[in-house]
C-alpha positions as semicolon CSV with decimal commas, in nm:
position;residue;x (nm);y (nm);z (nm)
1;X;0,028;-0,668;-0,193
2;X;-0,085;-0,569;0,142
3;X;0,236;-0,270;0,095
4;X;0,075;-0,121;-0,237
5;X;-0,270;-0,168;-0,125
6;X;-0,208;0,017;0,200
7;X;-0,063;0,281;-0,052
8;X;-0,368;0,290;-0,320
9;X;-0,571;0,304;0,015
10;X;-0,375;0,610;0,127
11;X;-0,409;0,807;-0,245
12;X;-0,796;0,716;-0,250
13;X;-0,828;0,881;0,080
14;X;-0,645;1,177;-0,064
15;X;-0,858;1,163;-0,364
16;X;-1,126;1,166;-0,186
17;X;-1,048;1,449;0,065
18;X;-0,983;1,664;-0,247
19;X;-1,315;1,565;-0,399
20;X;-1,533;1,599;-0,077
21;X;-1,324;1,957;-0,116
22;X;-1,400;2,051;-0,421
23;X;-1,786;1,929;-0,459
24;X;-1,922;2,053;-0,130
25;X;-1,704;2,328;-0,001
26;X;-1,784;2,705;-0,068
27;X;-1,490;2,867;-0,248
28;X;-1,406;3,281;-0,230
29;X;-1,234;3,182;-0,567
30;X;-1,184;3,041;-0,882
31;X;-0,857;3,036;-0,869
32;X;-0,851;2,810;-0,510
33;X;-1,058;2,567;-0,660
34;X;-0,843;2,529;-0,996
35;X;-0,523;2,473;-0,759
36;X;-0,743;2,189;-0,570
37;X;-0,859;2,033;-0,910
38;X;-0,505;2,069;-1,079
39;X;-0,355;1,920;-0,704
40;X;-0,665;1,587;-0,773
41;X;-0,491;1,558;-1,118
42;X;-0,190;1,512;-0,936
43;X;-0,259;1,329;-0,657
44;X;-0,453;1,087;-0,895
45;X;-0,158;1,033;-1,113
46;X;0,033;0,871;-0,855
47;X;-0,259;0,540;-0,878
48;X;-0,070;0,455;-1,189
49;X;0,162;0,262;-1,111
50;X;-0,041;0,078;-0,903
51;X;-0,351;0,029;-1,162
52;X;-0,156;0,069;-1,509
53;X;0,189;-0,071;-1,459
54;X;0,108;-0,405;-1,247
55;X;-0,157;-0,608;-1,369
56;X;-0,049;-0,874;-1,117
57;X;-0,147;-0,613;-0,850
58;X;-0,469;-0,437;-1,019
59;X;-0,591;-0,821;-1,035
60;X;-0,537;-0,831;-0,662
61;X;-0,680;-0,598;-0,587
62;X;-1,004;-0,667;-0,829
63;X;-1,050;-0,963;-0,615
64;X;-1,034;-0,817;-0,270
65;X;-1,153;-0,493;-0,312
66;X;-1,306;-0,379;-0,672
67;X;-1,542;-0,135;-0,509
68;X;-1,231;0,030;-0,479
69;X;-1,133;-0,065;-0,820
70;X;-1,474;0,132;-0,954
71;X;-1,452;0,411;-0,728
72;X;-1,056;0,480;-0,843
73;X;-1,246;0,455;-1,217
74;X;-1,517;0,665;-1,188
75;X;-1,280;0,933;-1,041
76;X;-1,086;0,937;-1,373
77;X;-1,327;0,952;-1,567
78;X;-1,526;1,238;-1,360
79;X;-1,146;1,369;-1,402
80;X;-1,150;1,308;-1,785
81;X;-1,534;1,514;-1,797
82;X;-1,357;1,819;-1,616
83;X;-1,074;1,788;-1,869
84;X;-1,326;1,743;-2,189
85;X;-1,577;2,032;-2,057
86;X;-1,225;2,315;-2,004
87;X;-1,091;2,156;-2,321
88;X;-1,458;2,252;-2,477
89;X;-1,492;2,612;-2,297
90;X;-1,135;2,741;-2,423
91;X;-1,251;2,657;-2,756
92;X;-1,523;2,854;-2,719
93;X;-1,357;3,144;-2,587
94;X;-1,121;3,157;-2,887
């Protein structure tokens, strides 16, 4: 469990850094911002083997670090909101 926790913590640190960049950095182009958003999506997907495919680890993590579980879930919700925004925006431009 501790190796899995270490890996999830590493992924979490990467997603936190990307979220900070996306929300607080000044970008010279929309392309660069979109590239970082794509990197966030790819990095977030690395959680899947631990969070959805391993219910025993998820139960362990909920017991030992419920704040991390909550923050990961909220990052996922934020990504879903952004994806929905882009879907709606694309429909309006067509």
